[in-house]
C-alpha positions in Angstrom: -101.4 -28.3 83.7 -101.2 -32.1 83.4 -99.2 -33.3 80.5 -102.2 -35.4 79.3 -104.1 -32.3 78.6 -101.5 -30.9 76.3 -101.4 -33.7 73.9 -103.1 -32.7 70.6 -103.3 -34.1 67.1 -102.3 -32.4 64.0 -105.0 -31.4 61.6 -103.0 -29.7 58.9 -104.6 -28.2 55.8 -102.9 -28.6 52.5 -103.4 -26.4 49.4 -102.9 -28.0 46.1 -100.2 -26.4 43.9 -96.8 -27.1 42.6 -95.5 -28.6 45.8 -97.3 -30.2 48.8 -96.0 -29.7 52.4 -97.1 -31.4 55.6 -96.9 -29.9 59.1 -96.7 -32.1 62.0 -96.4 -31.6 65.8 -94.3 -33.9 68.0 -95.3 -33.9 71.7 -93.6 -35.5 74.7 -90.0 -34.9 73.6 -89.2 -32.3 76.2 -86.3 -34.5 77.3 -84.2 -33.5 74.2 -80.9 -32.4 75.6 -80.4 -29.6 73.0 -83.9 -28.2 73.3 -85.2 -28.9 76.9 -88.8 -28.2 77.7 -89.6 -27.6 74.0 -92.1 -28.9 71.4 -90.9 -29.6 67.9 -92.9 -28.7 64.9 -91.6 -30.0 61.5 -92.4 -29.1 57.9 -92.0 -31.9 55.4 -92.1 -31.8 51.6 -94.4 -34.6 50.4 -93.3 -34.7 46.8 -89.5 -34.3 46.9 -87.7 -33.7 43.7 -84.0 -34.0 42.9 -83.8 -30.4 41.6 -84.9 -29.1 45.0 -87.6 -26.7 46.1 -86.4 -23.4 47.7 -88.9 -22.4 50.4 -89.1 -20.4 53.7 -91.8 -20.7 56.4 -93.2 -18.9 59.3 -95.0 -20.4 62.3 -97.7 -18.4 64.2 -99.8 -19.0 67.3 -103.3 -17.7 67.1 -104.7 -15.8 70.0 -107.8 -17.7 70.9 -109.6 -14.6 72.2 -108.8 -12.1 69.4 -108.0 -14.4 66.5 -104.8 -12.6 65.8 -101.7 -14.5 65.0 -98.3 -14.1 66.8 -95.2 -15.1 65.0 -93.1 -17.5 67.1 -90.6 -18.8 64.4 -89.2 -17.6 61.0 -87.2 -20.0 59.0 -84.8 -18.6 56.4 -85.1 -20.0 52.9 -83.8 -23.5 52.5 -83.9 -26.1 49.7 -86.1 -29.1 50.2 -85.2 -32.1 48.0 -85.1 -35.9 48.0 -82.3 -36.1 50.4 -83.5 -37.4 53.8 -81.7 -34.6 55.6 -83.3 -32.0 53.4 -86.9 -33.3 53.2 -87.9 -31.9 56.8 -87.3 -28.6 58.6 -87.7 -28.6 62.3 -88.3 -25.7 64.7 -88.6 -25.7 68.5 -91.1 -23.8 70.5 -91.1 -23.4 74.3 -93.7 -25.6 76.0 -94.6 -22.7 78.3 -95.5 -20.5 75.4 -97.8 -23.2 73.8 -99.5 -23.8 77.1 -100.2 -20.2 77.8 -104.0 -19.5 78.2 -103.7 -16.9 75.4 -103.1 -19.7 72.9 -104.4 -22.9 74.5 -108.1 -23.0 75.5 -110.2 -26.0 75.9 -107.2 -28.2 75.0 -107.1 -26.6 71.6 -104.2 -24.9 70.0 -104.1 -23.2 66.6 -100.8 -23.0 64.7 -100.5 -21.3 61.4 -97.7 -22.2 59.0 -97.1 -19.8 56.2 -94.9 -21.5 53.5 -93.3 -19.4 50.7 -92.0 -21.3 47.7 -89.3 -19.4 45.9 -89.6 -19.9 42.2 -87.0 -19.1 39.6 -87.4 -15.6 38.2 -89.3 -15.5 35.0 -87.1 -13.7 32.5 -89.3 -12.3 29.8 -88.2 -13.0 26.2 -86.6 -9.9 24.6 -89.0 -8.2 22.3 -88.1 -8.1 18.7 -88.3 -4.6 17.3 -88.6 -3.9 13.6 -85.2 -3.4 12.0 -84.7 0.1 10.6 -82.6 0.3 7.5 -80.3 3.3 7.6 -79.5 4.7 4.2 -75.9 5.5 3.2 -74.6 8.9 3.8 -75.8 11.5 1.3 -73.7 14.4 2.5 -71.6 14.4 -0.7 -74.8 14.7 -2.7 -76.0 17.7 -0.6 -72.7 19.5 -0.8 -72.6 18.8 -4.6 -76.0 20.3 -4.9 -74.8 23.3 -3.0 -72.0 23.8 -5.6 -74.4 23.4 -8.5 -77.1 25.8 -7.3 -74.7 28.6 -6.1 -76.9 28.9 -3.0 -75.1 31.1 -0.4 -72.0 31.4 -2.6 -69.7 34.2 -1.5 -66.7 34.0 -3.8 -66.3 34.0 -7.6 -63.4 32.6 -9.6 -62.5 33.6 -13.2 -60.8 30.7 -15.0 -60.2 31.4 -18.7 -63.4 32.5 -20.2 -65.6 31.0 -17.5 -66.6 31.9 -14.0 -67.3 29.7 -11.0 -69.1 30.6 -7.8 -68.2 28.8 -4.5 -68.3 29.1 -0.7 -65.2 30.4 1.1 -65.7 28.3 4.2 -66.0 25.0 2.2 -62.8 25.8 0.2 -60.8 26.9 3.3 -61.9 23.7 5.1 -60.7 21.4 2.3 -57.5 23.3 1.2 -54.9 25.1 3.3 -54.0 27.1 0.2 -57.5 28.4 -0.3 -57.7 29.1 3.5 -54.6 31.3 3.2 -55.8 33.0 0.1 -59.4 33.6 1.4 -58.9 34.3 5.1 -55.1 34.8 5.6 -52.7 37.5 4.8 -52.7 36.4 1.1 -56.4 37.1 0.7 -57.3 39.5 -2.2 -59.0 42.7 -1.4 -62.2 43.8 -3.2 -65.4 42.0 -4.3 -64.4 41.1 -7.8 -63.7 37.7 -9.1 -60.5 36.0 -8.3 -58.5 35.2 -11.4 -57.0 31.7 -11.6 -54.1 31.3 -14.0 -52.5 28.2 -15.5 -55.6 26.0 -14.9 -58.1 25.0 -17.5 -61.8 25.7 -16.8 -62.7 22.0 -16.9 -59.9 21.1 -14.6 -60.9 23.8 -12.1 -64.5 22.6 -12.3 -63.4 19.0 -11.5 -61.2 20.4 -8.7 -64.3 22.1 -7.1 -66.3 19.0 -7.6 -63.8 17.0 -5.6 -63.6 19.6 -2.9 -67.4 19.5 -2.4 -68.0 15.8 -2.8 -64.7 14.1 -2.1 -65.0 12.2 -5.4 -64.0 12.7 -9.0 -66.7 13.9 -11.4 -67.9 11.5 -14.1 -65.3 11.3 -16.9 -66.7 8.4 -18.8 -67.6 10.5 -21.8 -63.9 11.4 -22.4 -61.7 9.5 -24.7 -58.9 7.4 -23.1 -56.2 10.0 -24.0 -58.4 12.9 -22.9 -59.2 11.1 -19.7 -55.5 10.6 -18.8 -54.8 14.2 -19.8 -57.5 15.4 -17.4 -56.0 13.3 -14.6 -52.6 14.7 -15.3 -53.9 18.3 -15.1 -55.8 17.4 -11.9 -52.8 16.0 -10.1 -51.0 19.3 -10.8 -54.0 21.3 -9.5 -54.3 19.1 -6.4 -50.6 19.7 -5.7 -51.1 23.4 -6.2 -53.9 23.6 -3.7 -52.5 20.9 -1.3 -55.4 18.5 -1.7 -53.5 15.4 -0.8 -56.3 12.8 -1.2 -57.1 14.0 -4.8 -53.4 14.0 -5.7 -53.0 10.4 -4.5 -56.1 9.3 -6.4 -54.7 10.8 -9.6 -51.2 9.4 -9.1 -52.7 5.9 -8.5 -54.7 6.2 -11.7 -51.6 7.2 -13.6 -49.5 4.4 -12.2 -52.2 1.8 -13.1 -52.4 3.1 -16.7 -48.7 3.1 -17.5 -48.2 1.0 -20.7 -45.7 0.0 -23.3 -45.7 3.5 -24.8 -44.0 4.8 -21.7 -40.9 2.8 -22.7 -40.0 5.7 -25.1 -39.7 8.0 -22.2 -37.5 5.6 -20.4 -35.2 5.4 -23.5 -35.1 9.1 -23.7 -34.1 9.5 -20.1 -31.4 6.9 -20.5 -30.0 8.3 -23.7 -30.0 11.9 -22.6 -28.2 11.2 -19.4 -30.8 13.0 -17.3 -31.3 10.2 -14.8 -29.7 12.1 -12.0 -31.8 15.1 -12.6 -34.9 12.9 -12.8 -34.2 11.3 -9.4 -33.9 14.7 -7.8 -37.4 15.9 -8.8 -40.3 16.0 -6.4 -42.4 14.2 -9.0 -40.1 11.2 -8.9 -40.1 11.2 -5.1 -43.9 11.3 -5.1 -44.1 8.4 -7.6 -41.6 6.3 -5.6 -43.7 6.9 -2.4 -47.1 6.1 -4.0 -46.2 3.5 -6.7 -42.9 1.8 -5.7 -43.6 -1.2 -8.1 -43.8 1.1 -11.1 -40.5 2.7 -10.1 -38.7 -0.6 -9.8 -40.2 -1.6 -13.2 -38.8 1.6 -14.8 -35.5 1.2 -13.2 -35.2 -2.4 -14.6 -36.0 -1.2 -18.0 -33.4 1.6 -17.7 -30.9 -0.9 -16.9 -31.7 -3.0 -19.9 -31.4 0.0 -22.2 -28.1 0.8 -20.8 -26.7 -2.7 -21.4 -28.0 -2.6 -25.0 
């Protein structure tokens, strides 16, 4: 076919959108060394931007008889921008393919160019959900209610003239001594109440309250001396049943409430020459471990008494 009959003009259609491209065909460049006997078709971005436009495109030749397209070139995504080298994408198609009767009839050739502009992914804004306020733990309240109502109680204690009902598993969980007494070899046979000696009823009630709630019962209605007396009895009971946290709480309270009146005790210890015996007691060792500042203060005052 004569070359003059293969020359055609480009009648590209553009679709308005975010970006506009122009497709052009360059004929009569079959002498190009790198692409002999080929026709170049280029895609140009008409409104280049510095940020760049990522896009891919596909060229198709339309069968003039069936109207079905045939893909002759696919271009991987590239960035079109305002740089001269990046404004245009060129593809090369064999002249023999273009001049095939399947695609070229009556000097007419239909080329489709499918351009896909790749946009930035739209990340949806995170949805705001209503905030749910979680109340503080009320486990201690529930266990305290269990103690007060006697629901499911399976053990009874006789303390002085009063009786107290409790739950073996709770006591055993909180105290290794109760565990041994209720489930170990030390457990008492029979279904009768377990007698507790050398503990006042109010002190035992406070001990049970701590076991169930991990807190001291309200003692505000007691006078200052009675309050301190209750704490002193509680620390003994805590030591007896190996409830370490209760013992430390009571010891801390007693340390914080030492006052001038305790100097009489220091004077007695100094004058009676019982310091060595005092230092060997377990109570002194516990005090030294939990309240070292108080011990140092007591030793300083002892030294002053001796010098006097």
